[in-house]
C-alpha positions as CSV (number, residue, x, y, z in Angstrom):
1,M,-0.3,0.2,-0.4
2,N,1.5,3.1,-0.9
3,V,1.2,6.4,1.1
4,N,-1.8,8.2,-1.5
5,E,-3.6,4.3,-0.6
6,L,-3.2,5.2,3.1
7,I,-4.4,8.3,2.9
8,T,-7.7,7.2,1.1
9,E,-7.8,4.8,4.4
10,A,-7.6,7.7,6.3
11,I,-10.2,9.8,4.9
12,T,-12.5,7.0,5.1
13,E,-11.8,6.0,8.2
14,F,-13.0,10.0,8.9
15,L,-15.5,9.8,6.6
16,D,-16.9,6.6,8.8
17,V,-16.3,8.8,12.3
18,E,-18.5,12.0,10.7
19,V,-21.6,9.8,9.7
20,N,-21.6,8.1,13.1
21,G,-24.3,8.1,15.4
22,E,-21.9,7.8,18.6
23,T,-19.4,10.0,17.3
24,E,-21.8,12.8,16.7
25,N,-21.7,15.0,19.8
26,L,-17.7,15.1,19.2
27,N,-15.3,17.4,18.2
28,F,-13.4,17.3,15.5
29,A,-10.1,16.7,17.1
30,S,-11.4,14.1,18.7
31,K,-12.5,12.4,15.3
32,I,-9.3,13.0,14.4
33,E,-7.7,10.9,16.9
34,I,-10.0,7.9,16.4
35,V,-8.7,8.4,13.4
36,K,-5.5,8.0,14.2
37,N,-6.0,5.4,16.5
38,R,-8.0,3.1,13.6
39,I,-5.3,3.2,11.0
40,T,-2.0,2.7,13.7
41,D,-4.2,-0.1,14.7
42,K,-4.4,-1.0,11.2
43,V,-0.6,-0.9,10.8
44,K,0.1,-2.8,13.6
45,N,-2.2,-6.0,12.5
46,S,-1.3,-5.7,9.4
47,P,2.5,-4.5,8.6
48,H,2.8,-5.7,5.5
49,V,-0.6,-4.2,3.5
50,Y,1.5,-1.0,4.3
51,G,4.4,-2.3,2.8
52,L,6.1,-3.0,5.9
53,A,7.8,-6.2,6.4
54,K,5.3,-10.0,7.7
55,D,7.3,-9.6,11.0
56,A,8.7,-5.8,12.8
57,E,11.3,-7.7,14.7
58,E,13.6,-7.4,12.0
59,Y,13.7,-3.1,12.4
60,E,15.6,-2.1,14.7
61,Y,14.2,1.4,14.7
62,E,11.5,3.3,13.7
63,M,11.1,6.6,12.4
64,F,8.6,9.5,12.9
65,F,5.8,11.1,10.2
66,S,4.1,13.8,9.7
67,S,1.7,14.8,7.6
68,N,1.3,18.3,6.1
69,P,0.5,21.3,8.1
70,N,-2.3,21.7,5.8
71,D,-3.5,18.2,5.8
72,M,-7.3,18.2,6.4
73,I,-6.1,14.7,8.2
74,K,-3.7,14.9,10.0
75,I,-1.8,11.8,10.6
76,D,1.5,11.7,13.0
77,G,3.1,8.4,13.9
78,W,5.6,5.7,13.9
79,M,6.8,3.4,11.3
80,P,9.3,0.6,11.8
81,I,12.1,2.0,8.8
82,D,15.1,-0.2,7.3
83,T,17.5,1.6,8.2
84,K,19.8,-0.2,5.4
85,K,17.5,1.7,3.1
86,I,18.9,5.6,4.4
87,E,20.7,6.9,2.0
88,L,23.1,8.7,5.0
89,A,23.7,5.8,6.8
90,D,26.2,7.9,9.0
91,K,23.7,10.0,10.1
92,I,21.5,7.7,11.8
93,T,23.1,9.2,15.5
94,E,22.0,12.5,14.5
95,Y,18.4,11.7,13.6
96,I,18.1,10.0,17.0
97,E,19.6,13.0,18.6
98,I,16.3,15.2,16.6
99,G,13.6,13.1,17.4
100,L,13.0,11.1,13.8
101,L,14.4,7.9,14.9
102,R,14.1,6.3,17.5
103,R,14.9,2.3,18.9
104,I,12.1,-0.3,19.4
105,E,12.2,-1.3,22.3
106,K,11.4,-5.0,22.1
107,A,8.7,-6.9,24.7
108,A,10.7,-8.3,27.1
C-alpha cells in the first residue's frame, strides 16, 4: 500500500467516524484522534499490507512521520524502518538525537 492509498483509507475512516451516530457529538479533534488510532491499529495488525515487513521484529528502529500542516486529516506516528535504506546512514545518530528515529523497544 502506498501513501496515497493510506491517505484514502484515512479519509474513509474519517468519513465513517463523521457519520457514525456514536461520534456525532464529538469535536473535530476527537474524531481525528479516533481515526489516528484506527489507522495505527491497522498498520500494526497488517504491516505487510502497508509496505512493511511481515515481522516487525526485523526492524531495530522506527521513524516518526507527520502529515503536512495543511492536510485536512493529520496523521502523526511511528513506523518501523529499514535503516539500510537510509541514504545517509552515518546520520542515524543525528536523526535519533533530533527525534526523527528511535530504537524499537522489544517486549521482554
